C-alpha positions, 0 to 999 in steps of 0.5 A: 861220152865226155861232157863239158858242163857249164857250172855256176856254183848253184844246185842246178848245174851241180846236179847236172854234173853229178847226173852225168857222172853217175851215168858213167860219163866223163865230166869237165866243169867250166865257168864263164866269168862276167863281172868286171867290177865296174858296177857296185851291184846288189845282193848275191841273188843275181846271175850278174853281180859281185858274188860271182867269184864266190859262186865260181869258188863253190863250183871249183870246190865241188869239181876238186872234191869230185875229181872233175877237171875244171876251167874258168874263162874270163869273158867280162869284156865280151859280155859288156860288148854282146849283152850289156851294150844291147841291154843299155841301148834297148832301155834308153830306146824305151824298150824292155830287153831280156838279157838272158835271151841274149846271153844264152846264144851269145855267151853261155853256149859259146863256152864250148868255143872258148874251151876248144880254143884253149885245147879242151877236148869234149863231145857235148856241152851240158847245162842245168837249164830246165828244157828238153831236146829231141831230133824229131823235127823235120829232116832230123832238125833238133826240137827244143821242148818245154821242161816237164815241170812247167813252172821251171821251164826255161825254153823261153830263154833258149829260143835263140840258140842255133841248130848247131848249138842245140845239136851240141847241147844236153839238158839233164834236168829237163825231166826233173822237178826242182824239188827232186833236184834239191833232194838229189843234192841233199842225198849226196851230202851237198846240203849247202848247195841244195839250200842255195837260193835261185837267182832272182834277176840278172842284176840286183843293183841300181839300174842307173848304173848299168844304163849309165844315166843319172835320174832324169825326172819326167811326167807320167801322163794318162791317155789324154795327156793329163799329168798324173805323176812324176817319174825319175827315169823312163828306163825304170819301168816296163809296159804292163807294170803297175807296182813301183811306177810312183803313183798313188791315190789315183783310184783304179790301178793304173798300168804302164801303156807306153814309154816315150823316151823322146818326150821323157814321159810314161803313159799310163791307163786302166788295165783294159787299155793295157791288154793287147790282142795282136803283136809283131815280132822281128829278128825271128829265130826258127827253132823246131821248124825250118821256117815258113814263107811270108803269108803262111799262117799257123795255130800256136800258143804264145808266151810274151814273158818268162813267167807263166805258161804259153797262152793257147789259141794264137794265130801267127802269120809269117811276114816278110823280112824275118818277122811274124804277126801273132793274133790272140783274141783272148788278150794278154796284159802288158805286151812289152816292146823289146821283150820276146814273143815265143811261139809253141806247138804243144811243148815244142818251141817253133820260133821266137822274136823280139816284140816290135809293137802290139795292138788291142785289136786283132791284126792291127799291129804294124807289120814292119819296123819303121 
């Protein structure tokens, strides 16, 4: 087969290309360029930042040394439209978006479209994501599965991919552990690539830059409305956050319970008040299942942030309008509106959506977007 490999210059995408090459496939490399230079940015350990050209140069150097055809696609303006504008609007609305969840279906997995438009011929698109695929879903539907190494699993970031995108995808690292990937690179003489750190965030610069706002000081209040501190911008915190809020000397640790952009304030409380047992998510994308009818219920595990394992024992109810409610009696701290709730059946991603609301009580979260 002829694979187009999305390459970032890091160890994961480099090893993905090597694995395919050593398996006898023809490999082409492709990098999408997102950085437009409008922002100062921070250090290089981010997937969106001023170090992009250096990373792309590393990918091109690897391809040149291994006789791999290489392509770059300038997608900075498209990234601004499809990802950054949504990210900005969500934060200013008091929600917490995850840019990777948007970037994968709207940017990274549309690289094949850009390549074909440029006349590049290939059979499938491969990336260095830690996830697995099979065609064992109903009617031959592609199933998206968790990676073998749960701590590295990236299926949470991929849940919005379409069936068409999944059918054209390949994840060579899905059954590998990160230590194996780095060892594989070292064994083939790619010592610098093997030692490269992982991206720690999507952007490591000043958040005000991307939001497009100067500091906007406001009150931090407790559940009774009593002022307990001051913040410099409500978009700098997320529900469930404890550290870095700007509070000290308050006795028990206080967590962000809600963000109120209209009043420019942040509400905090003790951990018990930050625990949710029900949520509603909308804009649902069904993945390994073709979807159920409103009113139907099913058991599942749920994941509401990128780190950690799915929490078992949840009951999901399908709601009208492409939404679901999930009840999880064990409770989860810091269920943040705007983030994604992804539902699993074992290792398979059933569906996921954007968190609209949550409640400390089972079955109490609102069932529709206002």
